[in-house]
Legacy VTK file of the C-alpha trace (Angstrom):
# vtk DataFile Version 3.0
C-alpha trace
ASCII
DATASET POLYDATA
POINTS 270 float
-2.426 22.651 -31.918
-3.498 24.922 -29.478
-1.777 25.147 -26.153
-4.540 23.258 -24.107
-4.613 20.697 -26.501
-0.643 20.409 -26.011
-0.920 20.773 -22.307
-3.522 17.746 -22.208
-1.188 15.512 -24.549
1.846 16.246 -22.484
-0.089 15.606 -19.320
-1.259 12.225 -21.048
2.245 11.347 -22.174
3.241 11.513 -18.556
0.450 9.682 -17.165
1.200 6.916 -19.629
4.654 7.032 -18.529
3.619 6.872 -14.803
1.331 3.813 -15.502
4.423 1.793 -17.081
6.495 2.654 -14.277
3.596 1.846 -11.823
2.851 -1.715 -13.360
6.777 -2.712 -13.647
6.855 -2.051 -9.486
4.105 -4.343 -9.472
5.511 -7.167 -11.346
8.983 -6.385 -9.773
10.708 -9.418 -7.912
9.444 -9.483 -4.534
6.882 -6.686 -5.292
2.991 -6.766 -4.302
2.333 -9.833 -6.694
4.809 -11.864 -4.759
2.870 -12.203 -1.354
2.286 -15.802 -0.239
1.708 -15.665 3.465
0.186 -13.302 6.330
1.216 -14.732 9.635
0.854 -13.528 13.390
3.559 -14.384 15.835
2.626 -15.682 19.038
4.728 -15.476 22.447
5.985 -18.908 22.122
8.634 -19.958 19.334
6.864 -21.922 16.729
7.227 -22.959 13.509
5.366 -20.967 10.622
4.243 -21.758 6.983
6.567 -21.269 3.990
9.846 -21.048 5.525
11.933 -22.836 8.275
12.814 -21.410 11.626
11.300 -21.089 15.015
9.663 -17.486 15.080
8.124 -15.497 18.183
7.297 -11.951 19.369
6.139 -10.106 22.483
5.941 -6.217 23.161
9.761 -5.705 22.760
10.055 -7.003 19.241
10.055 -10.301 17.119
12.834 -13.285 17.501
13.958 -15.777 15.006
16.009 -18.540 15.909
17.531 -20.619 13.120
20.254 -23.103 12.383
23.044 -22.989 9.281
21.366 -26.011 7.596
18.243 -23.703 7.665
19.722 -21.820 5.042
18.750 -17.777 5.663
20.567 -14.776 4.803
20.086 -11.363 6.462
17.739 -9.484 3.528
20.115 -6.176 3.976
23.630 -7.602 3.562
23.366 -11.117 2.476
25.312 -12.473 5.362
24.206 -15.872 6.683
21.687 -15.477 9.353
22.235 -18.112 12.281
21.331 -18.326 16.043
18.982 -15.818 17.646
17.733 -13.084 15.703
16.042 -10.070 17.008
14.340 -7.355 15.360
11.956 -4.420 16.969
9.763 -1.738 14.643
7.454 1.255 15.302
3.676 0.986 14.936
2.810 0.281 11.584
6.087 -0.197 10.397
7.506 -2.973 8.049
10.887 -4.224 6.992
12.428 -6.846 4.569
14.168 -9.271 7.536
15.882 -12.179 6.152
15.611 -14.313 3.014
15.588 -18.307 2.895
17.570 -19.654 0.032
16.825 -23.195 0.636
13.797 -23.547 -1.722
12.736 -23.669 -5.377
12.591 -20.131 -5.246
14.128 -17.381 -2.591
11.672 -16.405 0.008
11.756 -13.031 1.668
10.389 -12.669 4.946
8.938 -9.249 5.873
8.353 -8.153 9.374
5.700 -5.834 10.327
4.028 -4.309 12.889
0.151 -3.421 12.995
-1.882 -2.672 15.927
0.927 -3.264 18.105
1.239 -7.123 17.062
4.153 -8.506 15.200
3.533 -10.385 12.213
5.268 -11.622 8.953
4.637 -11.888 5.314
6.620 -14.189 2.961
7.278 -13.013 -0.441
8.232 -15.724 -3.161
10.466 -14.998 -6.477
8.266 -15.808 -9.337
5.085 -16.014 -7.530
2.170 -17.400 -9.371
0.540 -14.106 -9.532
3.860 -12.411 -10.689
4.019 -14.678 -13.462
0.274 -14.515 -14.507
0.370 -10.330 -14.306
-0.799 -8.545 -17.314
-1.457 -5.222 -15.991
-3.978 -3.573 -14.230
-6.951 -2.020 -16.119
-7.908 1.689 -15.828
-10.241 4.226 -17.033
-9.142 6.464 -19.806
-7.360 9.553 -19.073
-9.332 12.526 -18.879
-8.398 16.020 -18.096
-11.571 16.656 -16.258
-10.154 14.293 -13.433
-7.580 16.585 -12.486
-9.113 18.766 -9.806
-7.600 21.729 -8.102
-8.240 21.949 -4.276
-7.256 23.613 -0.827
-5.396 21.809 1.723
-5.909 22.776 5.468
-3.614 21.668 8.008
-5.369 20.359 11.410
-3.479 21.852 14.865
-2.825 18.337 15.675
-3.462 14.697 14.198
-7.126 13.306 14.750
-6.780 9.640 15.177
-9.698 7.496 13.932
-9.675 3.687 14.273
-10.439 1.999 10.910
-10.745 -1.619 9.889
-8.556 -3.138 7.047
-8.808 -5.379 4.267
-8.305 -8.270 6.603
-11.031 -9.042 9.000
-8.467 -9.864 12.101
-6.232 -6.665 11.959
-7.501 -2.885 12.924
-5.131 0.191 12.492
-5.380 3.653 14.030
-5.359 6.412 11.275
-3.772 9.819 12.060
-5.555 12.582 9.843
-3.287 15.524 9.825
-5.434 17.928 7.775
-8.166 18.116 4.801
-8.580 18.813 1.308
-11.371 20.600 -0.106
-12.214 20.842 -3.833
-15.232 21.753 -6.071
-16.891 19.059 -8.193
-20.105 19.661 -10.344
-20.707 22.829 -7.880
-20.385 21.029 -4.749
-17.770 21.476 -2.178
-16.360 17.851 -0.845
-13.650 17.332 1.836
-10.992 14.319 2.084
-9.232 13.844 5.364
-5.206 12.929 4.699
-3.011 10.917 6.471
0.881 12.142 6.256
3.233 9.977 4.198
6.778 10.724 3.135
6.610 14.616 3.132
3.299 14.549 1.184
-0.357 13.181 1.671
-2.037 10.390 1.270
-6.094 10.236 0.683
-7.761 6.986 0.730
-11.536 7.380 -0.494
-14.272 5.404 -1.402
-16.931 6.597 -4.480
-19.857 5.240 -6.330
-17.602 2.630 -8.541
-16.473 0.671 -5.468
-17.674 -3.017 -5.714
-18.660 -2.918 -9.135
-15.694 -1.366 -11.346
-13.015 -0.662 -8.895
-11.962 -2.287 -5.643
-13.857 -1.302 -2.273
-11.549 1.913 -1.770
-8.797 3.351 -3.430
-5.977 6.168 -2.678
-4.376 9.160 -4.043
-0.997 10.929 -3.100
-0.498 14.545 -3.219
1.822 17.017 -2.093
0.347 20.472 -1.295
2.325 24.147 -1.907
3.307 26.023 0.957
0.027 28.245 0.609
-2.142 24.988 0.695
-2.897 24.998 -2.787
-2.856 21.146 -4.214
-3.698 19.339 -7.165
-5.978 15.970 -6.783
-5.231 14.046 -9.929
-7.970 11.033 -9.771
-6.303 9.532 -13.236
-3.589 8.544 -10.757
-5.953 6.929 -8.149
-4.173 3.615 -7.306
-5.855 0.199 -6.096
-4.394 -0.700 -2.756
-2.412 -4.032 -2.467
-5.196 -5.988 -1.138
-6.926 -5.785 -4.696
-4.144 -8.108 -5.914
-3.300 -10.155 -2.654
-5.103 -11.463 0.468
-2.109 -11.303 2.403
-2.216 -7.083 3.085
-3.696 -5.226 5.808
-4.549 -1.993 4.099
-6.499 0.558 6.014
-9.874 1.495 4.957
-10.317 5.433 4.263
-11.494 7.822 7.137
-15.144 7.415 7.896
-15.716 10.937 6.211
-13.682 9.980 2.784
-16.741 8.915 0.810
-17.424 10.858 -2.180
-21.147 10.722 -3.196
-20.574 10.213 -7.368
-18.461 7.665 -9.221
-14.838 8.339 -9.885
-14.646 7.219 -13.308
-10.849 7.353 -13.448
-7.679 5.946 -12.227
-7.289 2.226 -11.786
-9.976 -0.405 -11.753
-10.277 -3.741 -9.967
-8.054 -6.316 -11.182
-10.006 -8.563 -14.065
-12.295 -5.775 -14.736
LINES 1 271
270 0 1 2 3 4 5 6 7 8 9 10 11 12 13 14 15 16 17 18 19 20 21 22 23 24 25 26 27 28 29 30 31 32 33 34 35 36 37 38 39 40 41 42 43 44 45 46 47 48 49 50 51 52 53 54 55 56 57 58 59 60 61 62 63 64 65 66 67 68 69 70 71 72 73 74 75 76 77 78 79 80 81 82 83 84 85 86 87 88 89 90 91 92 93 94 95 96 97 98 99 100 101 102 103 104 105 106 107 108 109 110 111 112 113 114 115 116 117 118 119 120 121 122 123 124 125 126 127 128 129 130 131 132 133 134 135 136 137 138 139 140 141 142 143 144 145 146 147 148 149 150 151 152 153 154 155 156 157 158 159 160 161 162 163 164 165 166 167 168 169 170 171 172 173 174 175 176 177 178 179 180 181 182 183 184 185 186 187 188 189 190 191 192 193 194 195 196 197 198 199 200 201 202 203 204 205 206 207 208 209 210 211 212 213 214 215 216 217 218 219 220 221 222 223 224 225 226 227 228 229 230 231 232 233 234 235 236 237 238 239 240 241 242 243 244 245 246 247 248 249 250 251 252 253 254 255 256 257 258 259 260 261 262 263 264 265 266 267 268 269
């Protein structure tokens, strides 16, 4: 076996291990396959679907009024949640807030702030999607889709208003820089967001709507000199491909690749 063949074999083995971890995370209790609702909170205390309690929100935060018999516990410490609870988040923040234990299955209520409004998402243990999950279809691994590029940070972040997977939610993304790379003799550029010490790159390509969802994303970590690797074998479907209870942002308008990216995850069911 040549050194190149060994390198490809090792990279492919790493990819298979990464794929197993990805699907384990999707199928985990209260993961993305457990979503059962997406609801906006109003200024007046009101009931919501899926769980008891009275819920409301204003510009300062969300509020929940619960009784002992409602059978809520705080998600972070398991203590009984009784009385008036409040919680505030930064824009685009999200937090698992309380768990309802009074139904057939436990339900976690996740608080979100999107476009300066508060919403909740319910995550049900043992949801139908979770029980029926059999994996995510993917293209075959190919070393040709591991592409070297160069990252250039912007002097300051550039905001862009984008739609999301939900028609009733828009978001503002902050482009912190762009990645340039060569593909078949042409230079292409993708704007990136900052995420957890690395970069997230949402993109569209010519497979969208046929073999893949409407858009996908990659995560990458540039080196100090700006060198970065885009491994399109690790292109992921956003959670909206699995559930209608998400508000995943569309890519920056410029992130439209003029060729099919036949690598990474396909649309579920393809």
